[in-house]
LOTOR-691489 format. One line per 10 residues: their letters; for each residue x negated, y negated, z negated of N, C-alpha, C. Coordinates in steps of 0.05 Angstrom, whole numbers. Layout:
BEGIN
A = X/Y/Z/X/Y/Z/X/Y/Z | ...
//
This chain:
BEGIN
MLPIALHHAA = -64/-121/327/-68/-127/297/-45/-122/288 | -62/-128/257/-48/-118/248/-32/-146/218 | -12/-150/218/5/-167/201/-21/-175/171 | -28/-153/163/-37/-157/137/-74/-153/142 | -82/-161/119/-112/-164/120/-113/-127/104 | -124/-114/120/-126/-90/105/-146/-71/89 | -141/-57/74/-169/-53/51/-172/-21/63 | -140/-8/51/-132/21/50/-118/29/65 | -120/54/82/-91/71/87/-92/96/84 | -68/108/74/-64/136/64/-35/143/81
VAPDRRRAFL = -47/166/97/-36/183/124/-18/195/95 | 13/199/112/31/217/98/15/250/103 | 29/259/82/22/292/91/36/308/109 | 56/297/127/75/302/153/53/286/171 | 32/267/175/15/252/196/34/238/205 | 54/231/202/72/207/219/72/180/201 | 61/183/175/64/156/174/37/154/152 | 32/126/153/1/105/129/19/91/127 | 9/85/102/15/61/83/-12/49/67 | -7/24/85/-29/9/88/-28/-14/64
SSLEGQTFLL = -60/-20/50/-54/-42/16/-66/-60/34 | -64/-89/14/-76/-109/34/-99/-120/17 | -111/-138/29/-132/-149/12/-123/-155/-10 | -101/-179/9/-92/-199/-14/-69/-190/-38 | -68/-159/-32/-54/-155/-52/-12/-142/-62 | -6/-171/-42/14/-176/-47/42/-162/-24 | 22/-148/-11/37/-150/13/30/-109/19 | 36/-92/28/33/-66/39/52/-68/70 | 44/-40/75/55/-47/111/57/-12/116 | 84/-11/124/86/18/123/78/27/151
FDLEAFAPQR = 67/41/163/51/34/198/63/76/209 | 75/70/235/91/93/240/60/105/266 | 46/124/249/27/128/267/36/155/295 | 52/161/298/74/164/325/77/143/343 | 90/121/342/88/94/360/63/79/362 | 43/88/341/22/65/328/27/45/332 | 53/32/307/59/11/311/68/1/276 | 73/-21/277/81/-34/239/115/-18/245 | 112/-4/229/144/-2/207/169/-22/194 | 150/-20/171/152/-52/156/137/-60/136
LLEPHDRGFV = 137/-79/132/122/-95/106/142/-91/81 | 124/-91/57/135/-82/35/126/-91/19 | 135/-99/-6/125/-123/-21/120/-103/-54 | 108/-103/-67/109/-100/-99/129/-82/-114 | 131/-73/-122/158/-60/-138/165/-75/-154 | 147/-83/-174/148/-104/-195/142/-124/-188 | 147/-150/-202/134/-179/-206/118/-172/-216 | 95/-190/-217/69/-192/-220/54/-178/-208 | 67/-153/-206/42/-124/-191/16/-131/-166 | -13/-127/-174/-28/-140/-157/-37/-103/-149
GGGHAVWAPE = -31/-108/-119/-34/-81/-107/-62/-92/-97 | -65/-75/-75/-86/-81/-66/-112/-56/-74 | -106/-39/-87/-120/-21/-90/-120/-7/-70 | -127/31/-87/-125/54/-64/-86/55/-71 | -86/83/-47/-57/93/-51/-59/119/-43 | -40/140/-60/-40/170/-40/-6/171/-46 | -3/189/-21/25/196/-20/20/231/-43 | 48/234/-51/58/255/-62/51/282/-43 | 51/302/-53/50/327/-32/78/319/-16 | 112/320/-22/123/330/-12/136/302/7
GDVVYVTGTA = 120/280/9/106/261/30/125/237/18 | 151/232/5/175/217/-5/165/198/-23 | 149/193/-39/136/178/-56/98/161/-45 | 91/149/-56/67/133/-49/62/120/-72 | 47/130/-85/29/119/-120/8/98/-109 | 12/65/-119/-10/43/-111/-22/43/-139 | -39/44/-136/-59/34/-158/-64/2/-156 | -72/-17/-189/-69/-45/-185/-94/-47/-196 | -91/-77/-187/-126/-87/-186/-131/-107/-205 | -118/-111/-220/-110/-130/-240/-103/-124/-266
CASPLLG = -107/-136/-289/-91/-128/-307/-70/-144/-317 | -48/-130/-326/-19/-148/-331/-28/-170/-354 | -42/-179/-364/-59/-196/-381/-97/-206/-386 | -94/-228/-382/-128/-230/-395/-137/-211/-415 | -163/-210/-416/-175/-186/-429/-194/-209/-456 | -184/-197/-477/-202/-224/-493/-221/-211/-520 | -238/-213/-518/-266/-210/-539/-285/-190/-526
//
């Protein structure tokens, strides 16, 4: 059982870790694929960021890019 409602998983280039995005959009999970166990819960990089989108690892495996699923401010007009 995972501590988040899983939406998307992005596997690192070395295939040892995965970055899991939650449906709630406020938490993420770094998952150890070798131990098949959660490694640590992560929070968004900035206040007000709503994740829950998809993620991709940089080719070097040291950075994860995450899409947002909400606008910073309401759309008008």
